[in-house]
N, C-alpha and C positions, 0 to 999 in steps of 0.2 A: 504494500500500500504506500503510495507516495503522498506527501504532504503538499497541499496547494500553497504556492508561495504567497506570503501575506500581501504582497503588492497586488495580487490578482483578486483580493477581497477588499482592497482599500481605495486607491485612486485619489487620496486626499491631497497629495502634493500637486497633482494636475489641476486641482481646483482651489489652490491656495496662492501659488507663486506666479509672478510674471516670468515667462521663459524667454529671456533675451539672449541673443548670441550674434556673433559676427556673420554678416551676409555671405561670407565666403563658404559657409556650410550649406548654402542653398543650391538648388539645381541650376540656377543661372550661371554658376561658376564651378561647383564641386564636381569631382569625378564620380563615377558610378561603381567603383570597385567596393568590395566588401569591407575593406579597411576604413573607408571614409564614406559611408552611405550619405547621400545628399537628402536634405529636407526640401520638399517641393516648395518653390517660392510662393505658390498660391495658398499654401498652408500658413503663411506668415503675413505680418503687416510691418511696414517700415516704422522704425522708431527714430532714427537719426541717420546721418550719412554712412555710418559704419555698422549699425545694429538693426536687427529685425526681432520680432517677438512672435511666438506661436499665436495664431488667431485665438481670441477669447481670453488670453491670459493678461492682457494689459487693460483690465477692467477693475472697477471697485470690488466686484464679486467675480474673481477670475474663475474660469473653467476652460481648459484647453478644448478646442473644437475636436481634437482627435481622441479625447477621452471617451470611452464607450462604457455603457453600463451604469450601475448605481454605486455611488461612493459608499464604502463601508460594508458592502455585501458581495458584489461581483462587479469588478471594474477592471479595465485593461486599456492599454495604449493601442489605438488603431493603426499606428505606424511604428510599432516597437523597433523593428530593424532599421528604420530611417529616423529615429528620434534624434534630436540635436544634443550637443555636448552637455548642456546643463542637466538634461534628463539622464544622460548616461552617468554623469558625475554624482548625482544625488543618490546616495545609498540608503537603504532602510536601516533603522537602528538594529544592531545585533545580527545583521545578516552573516557577518563573519564570526559570530559567537561572542564577540568582545566589545565592539565599538558602537557607542551610542551616537545617533545622528540628531543634533538639535533641530535641523530642518524637518526631518521626518516627524519627530515628536510634536513640533509646533503645528505642522499641517494636520496631523491626526487630531490634536486637541481642538483645532478650529472647527472640526467636523464632529466633535463629540466622541471621538474614538480614543481608547486608552493607548498609551505608548506601547510599542512592541517590546518584547523581551526575547532572550535567547530561546526560550521554550517555544516561541511561535515558529521556529525554524526546525523543530524536531519532529 
C-alpha cells in the first residue's frame, strides 16, 4: 500500500502565494528539454520587464489557475512537469523527514489545515 503524498491532498501553497519568476522560464524563450521544462507564456501574466506570475496568483485571494481540485482534500498541479522554479523550490514540511518549511506551514494555516509532520510521509 502506498501513501498518497500530502501535497496531493493539500494545494494550499497554490492558493496562498504569488508565483513570480523570470520570463526566461516561459515558452517564449525556454527550451523544451526535460531538464528545463518551459511554462507556457499564456499561463502567466506580466509583472514587470523581467518577471511574470502564474495567472491567478497575483490577487488579494490568490489561486493559481493551474491548481485542480479542492484544497485540503484532493488537489494537484495541472502542469506539474512544467511548473516554474518557485513551485519546484517550495518543499513541504518534513518531506525529507527532518526539515520544516515555514512557507508550507503558513499556507496550510491560511486554509485551516494543520502543519505537516514526518508521520504524514509514512
